[in-house]
N, C-alpha and C positions, 0 to 999 in steps of 0.2 A: 504494499502499499504505500502512495507515495502523495499523501495530500495534507497541505499546510493548516487544514482546520486540527490537526491534532498536535502543533505548535506548543497549544498552550497546557498539554500535559507534560508536568516536569518543569514547565518554565516559568517563572517568576515574572508577570509582565507590570513594568511600571511604564504607566503610561500617562498624559494630561488628563484631566477629568472632560476637557472641553475637546472639538474637533477643530483640526486647523483649517481657516477662514480666510482665504484670498481668491483673487482672479485666477491665478496659476498657481498650483503648487508645485515644487521639484519632489520628487522622490527618488530618481537614480541619475546623480550628476555624473556619470561617469566622463563625459567631456572635460570636466573639471580638475579630473582626477580622485575622485573623492569614492570612498565607501563607506563611509560613515554611517554608523548606523544599520549597517549590512550584517548581520549573523548567519551563521551557516547552520545547515541541518543536512544530515546524513539518513540515508534512508538504507541503503545498500551499496558499499564500497563509495568512492570517491571521484567525483567530476574536477577537472582542476579550473580554479576561474583565476584569471588576471588581468590586471587594467595593461593595455598594448595599445599601439597606433594603428589604425587602418586608414591609410592615406595620411592626411591633415588632421586628423581625430581621434582623440583617446576613445577606445572604447573597451569593455568589458567582453573579454574572448572565454568560451568555456571549453573543453576538452574532455570528452566522454569517451571511454573503452569499457563499455560494458557493465556502469556504475549508476549509482543517482545518488546525488546529492545536490541542495541548492542553497542561494541566498534568500535571505527576508529581512524585511524592515516593518518595525510596527511603527505605524502611522494612522493616526484616525483622519479619515476624509470624509468631510459632507457632503453628500450624495446630491442634496438639494442644491447647493450652492456652488458645488464641481464636479458635476456627472461623468465629465469625460474624460478617459485614461487615453494619453497619448503614447507612443512609443516606436522605435524602429529597430529591426535585427536584420539579420541574415545570417542563412546556413548554406555549409559546403555541399550537402545534399539531404534530401529528405531519404526516411527508411521506407521502403515501398514493400509492399507485400504483408503488412500488418492488419490485422484485424483491429482495431484499436477501440471497440466495443468489448474486447474480451481481458482477463487478467493478462494474458500473454502477448498481448498487442498495447499494452499502455505504456508506450514508448514514444517520445518524441524529442527531435534534436533542438528544438525551442518550444518554452511554455513559459507563461506570464500569469501569476495567479491574484486575483482578488479574494479577501477573506474576510466575512463576516463573521466576528466571534459571538457566540452566544451560549449560555448555560455554565454550569460550574465548572471550572477549568478549561471552557471551550467545546466542551463536548458534542453542543448541538451546532457548532459553527456551519457555515456554510460556504461553499467555495466553488468560484467560476475560475475555470484553467481555459485561456486562450493558446492554442497549440497551432506549430507547422503539422498539419498530420499526413499519414499514409497513403489514405485514398477515400476517407470522408470528404466531402464537395465541401466549397468552401461557402460558409454561412449556416452548416450546419450544426447542431447541439445534439448530445446524447448525455447520459448517465454514465460518470465514472463507474467499472468494473468491480472495484474494490469497495465505494461506497455511495449510498444515494444522497448523501451530503454535498456532492461535488459534480458537477457538470463540468464537460468539455465543450469550447465552440471553437471549430476550425476557422481560421483567419488567412491561411495557406494550407494548399495539400499537391501532395508529388512535387517533382521536379522543376516544374517550369519557370518557377521563378528564382532559384536557388542563385548562389552566388551572385546575389545584387541585393543592395539594400531596400528594405520595404520598409513604409511608415504607414502607421494604424491610428485611427481614434473609434474609440467604441464607447459607446453610451451604458457605465456601467451599470449605472440603476435600471434600466430598460433592460439588459441582458440579463442581471437578477432576477428583475420580474418574470421574465421570460423562462428562465431554469426554474426557477420554485414557485412561481403562483403568488408572490408577495411584496410588498414593498419595503426595502431597504433604505434607510436615513443615512445611512455610513459603513465603511470599509476601516475594518484595523489592521488589514497587513495586507503589505505588497510582496510577490515571491515570485521567484525566475529558479529556471531548472533547464538543462540539458541532462536527458538519462535515457539509457539503454539496457539496463540490469534484465528486463522480460528477456529482451531477446537477443541480448549480449550483442547492440551495436555499438559501432564505434562512428565518431565524429567531431565537427566544430560547428559552434554557434556564436555569433558574435551579436551582443546586445549594445544598442544607443540608449541617449537618454530616456528616462521616464519622468511622467507629471503628469497632473490633472488639471483640467481648465473648465471654466463654466460654459464653454459651447467649443 
């Protein structure tokens, strides 16, 4: 299982009582060489993350070889004020031939998570994963094979757009409503990962800056 709602188990969260409020909220400032506030979470083995230059810009590069570990940041985002998640990434290659709806196929060269923490120790948390899929079509949504508390949305699929930077803007509030049929007013964690443990995949992903905006 590789779901970040479980972060709260065994982790003491020290967070502000009030969500961040601004027109634009930076979460991952990798272009500035910053990893402050980002913590590590290992599920199986280790994905290697490091800040490197890609052209003229500094980015976070993930190298995975059959492992699964990610990075997460605890940050409260008011979805009524800043519901739009913005980011860019690229991957060397997609992992073809996987059935993403099964446990054996729950691997992605690039994932970006948003987490709503709920319940004692976060045991009722909800998560949306934006993923670079193997065969699920772009725009499709499906439940995670390991837990009903997580849903996945394909923002890319297959090899058509690999080896080039791809930019995205997603309405997280709308995506959470679509996934779970409920209105959520804030998220509490943002996470990213490149994982290949279930299917023993290897590859490389590049993550650019991550931020929330009002529109």
